[in-house]
C-alpha positions, 0 to 999 in steps of 0.5 A: 500500500502506498504512503498516499493511501495511508494518509488518505485513511488517516484523514478519513479517520480524523474526519469520521470522528470530527464531523456531526453524526448527521453529516456522515454520508455513507453513499458518498462515492469517494468513500467507496472508490478510496475504501475510506468508509471503515471509520464512519461505520466504526463510529456509527456502530459505537455511537448510533447503530440505528442512524437516521440520515437526513432527507437532504443527504440523498436524492431519494430522501431519508433512510436509516442505516443499520450497522451492527450485526445483530440489528441487521439480523433482526431486520433481515429475518423479519420480512413481515415488518421489513419488506423488500418491495419496492427496492433492495437499494437505497434508490427507489425504482424510476416510475417509467422503468420498474423491473420487478424481481423476486429478491425485491418481492415479498411472499408468496410471489417471492417464494414461488419464483425463487423456487423455480430457479433454485434447482440450478444450485441444488447439491445434485446439480453442483456435483454435475457442475463441479468437473466443468468448473474445474476444467475451465479454471484449469484452462484459464489459469494455464493460459495466464502469462508468467512474469508479466503484469496483467489484470486479474479482474479481466483475465480471471475473475470476469472470465470465470464468472462469465463462463459460469453464467453462460453455462447456467443460462445456456447462453451463446458462448461467443457473446458471454461478455455481454453478460458482464456488460449488462451486470455492470450497467445495471448497478453502475452510477453515472460517475462509473465511467461506463456511460457515454456521459456523466449527466445522470439523465443521459446515463439513465437513458443509456442504461435503459437502452442497453437493458432493453437490448438485454431483454430483447436478446434473452427474449429470443432465447426464451422463444427457443426454450419455450419451443423445446422440452424443459431443460436444466438451464435458467431460461428454460426453468423460467420459460416452463415454470408455472410461477414464471412462464407468464412474466411480462417483459419488465419482470423477465428483465428484472429477474434476469438482472437479478440472476446476472448480477447475483451470479457475477458481481459477488463471485467475481469480486471475491475472486479478486478480493481473495488475491488482494487479502492474501497479499495484504496478509502474507502470514495468512498466504504462507499459512494457506500454502503450508496447509491447502486444507484451509482453502474452504475456511479461507473462502468463507473468510474472504467472503466475510472480509470482502462483503461483495454487496455492501448493503441491502435495503428494506422498507418498514411495513409498520411502526417498529422499534429497533435499537431503541429507535422508532422506525415509522411505516414507510421508512427505508432501512439499509442493512450495511452488511459490510459494517455488520461483518466488522462488528467487534461485539460479534466477530473477534478481531473483525478487521483482521483477515484470519483464514483459520477462524473458529467460525469462518461462515459466521458472516452476513455477506449472503444475507439471512432469512427468505432472501439469503443468496440462492447461489451461495454454495455455488459461489463458495464452490467456484472460489474453493476450486479456484484456489485448489488449482492456484496452489498446485500451479503458482508459488505466489500471485503478487499484487503490484499496484493498488486495485481500482475499486468500483465507485459504488456503495452497493457493489463492493468490488474491483474494476481492475487489479494488476498482478504478476505471477513470477513463476510456476510450480 
């Protein structure tokens, strides 16, 4: 880490503890681009763990930040009082562009739509997928340059997750990078650099245009699958499922974006985060190389440490008390998983990366309750196989410069990260 980064983090800590609580703005993109949000979360956990942000701070109005592990669990496991409708992010859906998706639905509709796609990640199907995942990871790792800098995000993290998504959708292989683009564009803000303009209205118009291209492409695949007997891919499951076969175009798009982002961002950013975490903690890297049986534990610790989706939002269905505060019906409630995963009262030494923790799967990254990540076991499987294959091939992977982080308070990830693999085993 450069000295400039140390200075930046010191400045952030000083500011986090000197400004009034009402001025803490967790949606400030700069905090996420520079990874300087930690002291703000720390202060809120200590002083105001259920904190109301004033309406003038965010374009869509006031919202509550919930930053402690047990309070987040209380919200996440109470879908009756804390609804996922109309949105799982701080932003409200635009009236002219509503994309219904089952993660932003309540029972019973949520349950039947989720049940339609869940067989793709059943234990039986994961057994079928495992050799395919391993072969692709082997081929990808074997193609990497040795002793030359390259972007790990592009060559490994994006490539592997996009291959996996193409398999789950039975999507045309040569077009698989379209899935990455649609995932990125769906969650990005105008400051991301992904749009032709930083003007919010122009970026929004471009997003709509590209997402309409997405649903048009997938509608052609839907028509193909409807005309065929049911198969084991996600589009066929949706096209033949009783609860999903009559979806309109926007609901189809909504569920596609959910499955693309869910299958892409989380795994991809944990794949990058694992390399970064081990570089920042060389003692843990040495521990892993000495004992490869720690890979499953390291995977869980990485998913906690990385927290690939920083938050999820709920909306109160009635007045309810949480952490000594009265949340009113209709209030937005944001569960900061990134903060809960660093809660000192629940997780010992939470800011440390410890690959042989006693309870490595004790984290919030997959959520809890009815909306717990449907593909969590697939994500863990991909990361486990990746590191099993890395350890037999490469003595080390070196991160050679500070990664470029996604400027988003929702997706906690990496745009690029330059690494060098000095040699093969």
